[in-house]
C-alpha positions in Angstrom: -0.9 30.3 -30.9 1.9 28.2 -29.6 2.0 29.9 -26.1 -1.7 29.0 -25.7 -1.0 25.4 -26.7 1.8 25.2 -24.2 -0.3 26.8 -21.4 -3.2 24.4 -22.1 -0.8 21.3 -22.0 0.8 22.6 -18.7 -2.5 23.3 -17.2 -3.9 19.8 -18.0 -0.7 18.2 -16.7 -1.0 20.1 -13.5 -4.6 19.4 -13.0 -4.1 15.7 -13.5 -0.9 15.2 -11.6 -2.5 16.4 -8.3 -5.9 14.8 -8.4 -4.9 11.4 -7.1 -4.4 11.5 -3.4 -2.4 8.7 -1.9 -2.8 7.7 1.7 -0.1 6.0 3.6 -0.8 3.5 6.2 1.9 3.2 8.9 2.3 2.5 12.6 5.2 3.0 14.8 6.2 0.7 17.6 8.9 1.6 20.2 10.4 -1.3 22.1 12.8 -0.7 25.0 14.5 -3.1 27.4 14.8 -1.5 30.8 17.3 -3.9 32.4 17.1 -2.5 36.0 13.4 -3.0 36.0 13.7 -6.4 34.1 11.0 -5.1 31.8 10.4 -4.8 28.1 8.3 -1.6 27.5 6.3 -1.2 24.3 4.6 1.9 22.9 2.6 1.4 19.7 1.4 4.5 17.8 -1.5 4.0 15.4 -3.5 6.6 13.5 -7.0 6.9 15.2 -9.0 6.8 12.0 -7.2 3.6 10.7 -7.6 1.9 14.0 -11.3 3.0 14.3 -11.9 1.5 10.8 -10.3 -1.8 11.9 -12.2 -2.1 15.2 -15.4 -1.3 13.5 -14.8 -4.0 10.8 -13.7 -6.6 13.5 -15.8 -5.9 16.6 -18.4 -3.2 16.6 -19.7 -1.0 13.7 -20.6 1.8 16.1 -17.2 2.3 17.8 -15.9 5.8 17.9 -12.4 6.4 19.2 -11.6 9.5 21.3 -15.1 10.6 22.0 -14.8 9.8 25.8 -17.5 7.1 25.5 -17.3 3.3 25.9 -13.6 3.5 26.9 -13.7 0.2 28.9 -15.3 -1.6 25.9 -12.7 0.0 23.5 -9.8 -1.0 25.8 -11.0 -4.6 25.7 -11.1 -4.6 21.9 -7.7 -2.9 21.6 -6.2 -5.4 24.1 -7.7 -8.3 22.2 -6.5 -7.1 18.9 -3.0 -6.2 19.9 -2.4 -9.3 21.8 -3.2 -11.3 18.6 -1.2 -9.1 16.3 2.0 -8.5 18.3 4.2 -11.4 19.1 7.5 -11.3 20.9 10.0 -14.2 21.5 12.8 -13.5 23.9 15.6 -16.1 23.9 13.5 -18.3 21.6 10.6 -18.3 24.1 7.2 -16.7 23.3 6.4 -14.0 25.9 3.1 -12.9 27.2 2.4 -9.1 26.7 0.4 -7.1 29.2 -1.8 -4.3 27.9 -1.3 -1.3 30.2 -3.7 1.1 28.5 -3.9 3.8 25.9 -4.2 7.5 25.4 -4.9 9.9 22.5 -3.0 12.6 21.1 -4.8 14.4 18.3 -5.1 11.8 15.6 -2.8 9.1 17.1 -3.7 6.6 19.7 -0.7 5.5 22.0 -1.0 1.9 23.2 1.1 0.8 26.1 2.3 -2.8 26.6 4.9 -4.6 28.8 6.6 -7.8 29.4 7.8 -8.3 32.9 10.5 -10.4 34.5 13.0 -10.4 31.7 16.4 -10.9 33.3 18.5 -10.9 30.1 18.0 -10.8 26.4 20.3 -12.9 24.1 17.9 -13.0 21.1 14.8 -10.9 20.5 12.2 -11.6 17.7 9.2 -9.4 17.0 6.3 -10.0 14.8 4.0 -7.1 14.2 0.9 -7.6 11.9 -1.1 -4.7 13.2 -3.6 -3.4 10.5 -2.3 -5.8 7.8 -5.7 -7.4 7.7 -7.4 -4.1 6.7 -4.7 -2.2 4.8 -2.6 -4.3 2.3 -0.2 -1.3 2.0 0.4 -1.1 5.8 3.9 -0.7 7.0 4.8 -1.1 10.7 8.0 0.5 11.8 9.5 -1.2 14.8 12.3 0.7 16.8 14.1 -1.3 19.2 16.5 -0.2 22.0 17.7 -3.5 23.5 21.0 -4.0 25.4 22.2 -0.6 24.3 21.7 -1.3 20.7 19.3 0.6 18.5 17.8 -1.3 15.5 14.8 -0.3 13.3 12.7 -2.8 11.2 10.1 -1.9 8.7 7.7 -4.7 8.6 5.3 -5.4 5.7 2.8 -8.2 5.1 5.4 -10.2 3.2 8.0 -9.7 5.9 6.3 -9.3 9.2 9.2 -10.4 11.6 12.4 -8.9 12.7 15.1 -10.7 14.7 18.0 -9.5 16.8 20.8 -11.6 18.3 23.2 -10.4 20.9 
């Protein structure tokens, strides 16, 4: 009788421990200063389904990413959103980001941005609030390669900025 009791307890434990699926919300932003081009180049990677949910909530309930339709409209929405949610200060001066474009790779959308005419960087501050307005558990990983130094920030809604001084 005892083996059956243990088997039943083990089966129930196994059943209940794997029924809750937890989804992680994360984006990764790579920022690199290319000194010889006097350019800060930015690539933001966001899961297509998460970004689509956000764009539907904010702009257009019928938006479908990566279906080959309405790409000009989608680019406009992505540009508008990212320019509101990514802020960069270089040498204590706010900089204007230029949206270059986007491309899809399976379930990820790569968004390309750039800041031109950056002669030198003594301080660099980044604020990344991408998807915080839809997913409270969102984490934005920001990897920086500036002046030969690599630094990574994990930004969350409570701490959405990272600062580097050189």
